[in-house]
C-alpha positions in Angstrom: 15.5 21.4 -12.0 16.6 17.1 -12.1 15.0 14.4 -10.4 17.3 12.0 -8.8 19.9 10.4 -11.4 19.0 7.9 -13.2 14.9 8.0 -12.7 14.4 8.5 -17.0 16.2 5.5 -17.4 14.3 3.2 -14.5 10.9 4.8 -16.0 11.7 2.7 -19.0 11.4 -0.4 -17.1 8.6 0.4 -15.6 6.4 1.9 -18.4 6.9 -1.6 -20.2 5.8 -4.0 -17.2 3.2 -1.5 -16.8 1.7 -1.0 -20.3 -1.8 -2.4 -20.1 -2.7 0.4 -17.6 -3.0 3.7 -19.0 -0.7 6.9 -18.0 -1.4 10.3 -18.1 0.8 11.9 -20.7 -2.2 12.9 -22.9 -4.6 14.0 -20.5 -5.3 17.6 -20.9 -5.4 18.1 -17.1 -2.1 16.9 -16.4 -0.5 18.5 -19.2 -2.1 21.7 -18.0 -0.3 20.7 -14.5 3.1 19.9 -16.2 2.5 23.7 -17.8 2.0 25.1 -13.8 4.9 23.1 -12.4 7.6 24.3 -14.9 6.1 27.5 -14.5 5.9 27.9 -11.2 8.8 25.3 -9.6 11.4 25.0 -12.0 10.7 21.7 -12.9 11.8 19.6 -16.3 9.6 19.4 -18.5 10.9 16.9 -20.3 11.4 14.8 -16.7 7.6 15.8 -15.3 5.9 14.6 -19.0 7.8 11.4 -18.9 6.6 10.8 -15.2 2.8 12.1 -15.9 3.3 9.1 -18.5 4.2 6.7 -15.9 1.2 7.9 -13.3 -1.2 5.1 -13.5 -5.2 5.7 -14.2 -6.1 3.3 -11.3 -9.8 2.3 -11.8 -9.8 0.7 -7.9 -9.2 4.5 -6.8 -11.9 6.2 -8.6 -14.3 3.4 -7.0 -13.1 3.4 -3.7 -13.7 7.3 -3.6 -17.0 7.3 -4.8 -18.4 4.2 -3.5 -21.3 5.2 -2.0 -20.3 6.4 2.0 -21.9 3.2 4.0 -24.9 3.7 6.8 -23.2 5.6 9.4 -22.4 3.1 12.4 -23.6 3.7 15.6 -21.2 4.7 17.7 -21.1 1.0 20.1 -20.5 -0.5 16.8 -18.1 2.3 15.6 -15.9 1.8 18.7 -15.5 -2.1 17.9 -13.7 -1.5 14.6 -11.0 0.5 16.6 -11.1 -0.4 20.2 -10.5 -3.9 20.6 -8.1 -6.7 22.4 -6.0 -6.8 19.2 -5.4 -2.6 19.2 -5.1 -2.6 23.0 -2.7 -4.9 22.8 -0.9 -3.4 19.5 -0.5 -0.3 21.4 0.9 -1.2 24.7 4.2 -3.4 21.9 4.2 -0.3 20.3 4.8 1.5 23.1 7.1 -0.5 24.9 9.3 -0.5 22.0 9.3 3.4 21.1 8.9 4.5 24.8 11.8 6.7 24.7 10.7 8.6 21.3 7.2 8.4 22.8 8.6 10.2 26.1 10.4 12.5 24.0 7.5 13.8 22.3 5.2 14.1 24.6 8.2 16.4 26.6 8.6 18.8 23.8 5.0 18.9 22.0 3.0 18.6 25.4 0.7 15.4 23.4 0.1 12.4 25.8 2.1 9.6 24.6 -1.1 7.5 24.2 -2.2 9.7 22.4 0.1 9.6 19.7 -0.2 5.9 19.9 -3.8 5.6 19.3 -3.5 7.7 16.2 -1.0 5.4 14.6 -3.1 2.5 15.7 -6.1 3.1 14.3 -4.6 5.0 11.2 -2.2 2.5 9.9 -2.6 -0.6 13.0 1.0 0.7 14.2 2.8 1.0 11.0 1.3 -2.7 10.1 -0.9 -1.2 7.2 0.2 1.9 5.4 -1.8 1.3 2.0 -0.4 -0.6 -1.1 -0.6 1.9 -3.6 1.8 3.8 -5.0 1.4 7.6 -4.1 1.8 9.0 -7.8 -0.9 7.0 -9.4 -3.7 7.6 -6.6 -2.9 11.3 -6.7 -2.6 11.5 -10.4 -5.9 9.6 -10.9 -7.8 11.8 -8.5 -6.4 15.1 -9.6 -7.2 13.9 -13.1 -10.2 12.1 -13.1 -12.3 13.1 -10.2 -13.7 16.3 -11.3 -15.5 16.7 -7.7 -12.2 17.5 -6.0 -9.7 17.9 -8.7 -8.5 20.8 -7.5 -8.0 19.5 -3.5 -6.2 16.8 -5.4 -3.8 18.7 -7.7 -2.8 21.0 -4.8 -1.4 17.3 -3.2 0.2 16.5 -5.9 2.2 19.6 -6.5 3.1 18.9 -3.0 3.8 15.4 -3.5 6.4 16.6 -6.0 7.7 19.3 -4.1 8.3 17.0 -1.0 9.8 14.3 -3.3 12.3 16.8 -5.0 13.2 18.3 -1.7 14.1 14.8 0.2 16.0 13.4 -3.3 12.7 10.5 -2.8 12.1 8.5 -5.9 8.3 10.0 -6.8 7.7 6.4 -8.0 8.4 4.3 -5.0 6.7 5.6 -2.4 3.2 3.8 -1.6 0.2 5.4 0.8 -3.8 4.6 0.7 -5.6 5.2 -2.2 -5.8 9.0 -1.4 -2.6 9.3 -1.2 -2.0 9.6 2.5 1.1 8.2 3.3 3.0 6.8 6.7 2.4 5.7 10.1 0.2 8.6 10.9 -0.9 8.8 7.1 0.1 12.0 6.0 -1.5 14.0 2.8 1.8 15.7 1.1 0.7 18.9 2.3 0.7 17.8 5.8 3.9 16.0 5.4 5.4 19.4 4.2 3.9 21.7 7.0 4.0 19.7 10.0 6.3 16.1 9.3 9.1 16.6 11.3 12.9 14.7 11.5 12.5 13.7 15.3 15.6 11.9 15.6 18.3 14.2 14.2 19.5 11.7 11.2 19.4 14.0 8.5 15.9 12.6 6.8 12.5 12.8 7.7 11.0 9.4 7.4 7.2 8.4 8.3 7.3 5.3 6.5 10.1 3.3 7.8 11.1 5.6 10.8 8.5 5.5 14.3 10.6 7.9 15.8 10.0 10.7 13.1 6.4 9.5 12.5 5.4 9.7 16.4 7.6 13.2 16.6 5.3 14.3 13.4 1.8 13.5 14.8 2.3 15.0 18.2 3.7 17.9 16.1 0.1 18.2 14.2 -1.9 18.2 17.0 0.5 21.0 19.0 0.1 23.4 15.7 -3.3 22.7 15.7 -3.9 23.3 19.2 -3.8 21.1 21.8 -3.4 21.8 25.1 -1.0 20.1 27.4 -2.7 18.8 30.6 -6.3 19.4 29.9 -8.9 17.3 29.6 -10.5 16.0 26.2 -13.7 15.3 27.4 -16.4 14.8 30.2 -19.9 13.3 30.5 -22.3 15.5 30.6 -25.5 15.0 32.6 -28.6 16.7 30.9 -31.4 18.2 32.6 -35.0 17.5 31.6 -35.5 21.1 29.5 -31.4 21.0 28.4 -31.7 23.1 24.8 -31.2 19.6 22.4 -31.1 22.0 19.5 -27.0 22.7 19.8 -26.3 18.8 20.2 -24.0 17.9 17.2 -24.0 21.3 16.2 -20.5 22.0 15.0 -16.9 20.2 15.5 -15.6 23.5 16.6 -16.3 24.7 20.7 -18.1 27.5 19.9 -19.7 27.5 23.6 -18.1 27.6 26.7 -18.7 25.0 29.7 -20.5 27.8 31.3 -22.8 28.4 28.6 -23.6 24.8 28.5 -24.7 24.6 31.4 -26.9 27.4 31.1 -28.5 25.8 28.5 -28.9 22.5 30.7 -25.9 20.3 29.3 -24.0 20.4 33.1 -21.1 17.9 34.3 -19.6 16.8 37.5 -16.2 16.6 36.3 -14.1 19.6 37.3 -13.9 21.9 34.3 -13.5 25.5 34.0 -16.7 28.0 33.1 -14.5 29.5 30.6 -13.3 26.5 28.8 -14.1 26.0 25.0 -16.7 23.5 24.6 -19.1 21.8 22.4 -22.0 19.3 23.5 -22.2 16.1 21.5 -24.8 12.9 21.9 -23.3 8.9 21.0 -25.6 6.0 20.7 -24.8 3.4 23.1 -26.2 0.2 23.7 -28.3 1.5 26.7 -29.3 4.5 24.7 -28.1 8.1 24.1 -25.0 9.4 26.0 -24.5 13.3 26.1 -20.9 14.4 26.1 -18.8 17.9 26.6 -16.2 18.0 23.6 -13.6 20.2 24.9 -10.7 22.0 22.9 -8.1 18.8 22.7 -11.5 17.0 21.5 -11.7 19.4 18.7 -8.2 19.0 18.0 -8.8 15.6 17.3 -11.3 16.2 14.9 -8.4 18.4 13.2 -7.0 14.9 12.3 -9.8 13.5 10.8 -13.1 15.8 11.0 -15.5 13.2 12.5 -16.7 12.6 16.2 -16.6 9.2 16.3 -13.5 8.9 15.1 -12.1 11.4 17.8 -13.9 9.6 20.7 -12.4 6.3 19.4 -8.7 7.3 19.2 -9.9 9.0 23.1 -11.2 5.5 24.1 -8.4 3.4 22.5 -5.9 5.7 24.6 -7.4 5.4 27.4 -7.3 1.5 27.1 -3.9 1.5 26.3 -3.0 3.0 29.3 -4.9 0.8 31.2 -3.3 -2.5 29.4 -0.2 -0.9 30.6 -0.8 -1.0 34.3 -1.7 3.2 34.4 1.5 3.9 33.5 1.4 6.8 31.0 
């Protein structure tokens, strides 16, 4: 199957401009990938081989993904990265500009508007920073030159090329993060194909320039990963002196119930049903540890990013945005 008309001709100009950067035309893994895509998905061999030559090996991407993780920040420092006066004000502005779409998404998917806004704020500063790498370069670099996660990024490259073909998009033009995440909500290609939606019914699913589609897509992702409308996200726990601390931070999943946690010494004054699935986690504040009971919706946030700190930051930002709007949700 063919790419968009004239793509090969356009590649010639781009190749000349980027000649100083190596492509993947001679990479043995890229050649095997071409064979697979031709056989599995009926791609045109000549065009896909040319595209692999055009896909640039970016050393900056390899350095970024290999960079040793910074020492884990305590919660009170991590929170300051994302819950700021600027991020709250930006969230209010984004909400005001997209109030109709946010209300429609909340009604359809059951995900609160403030939660959708907070995710987009944390991921891209409300669309202000969606990444400057070509997605093609990012995914090819990591698929063919980063053995530790080659299988994952090769699958994402496959999904990206299928996405570009299905949507009639030029794969050399789309930009995202150094890991290949795209758009307002930073979807990987597999997530785009599975969860992105044409929320305004204009015939195109566009999470790069269309905030309505981005809003609907984030809401759909949460709904498909188990968000329960009207349920709380997390409640403060009051551990008894004999509380079983071995279960704190034992999982991001809700492997206990609120009642079972109470039996193990983690009680709460919040009104939550004893049968509600839950886990218990701790956060470092400036005054010491706090203990929280994470409920189903908290676990759903961690499906977007597998981090308790991320989930709590998103939840806190969402609440601060609601407060800044005068309590209007």
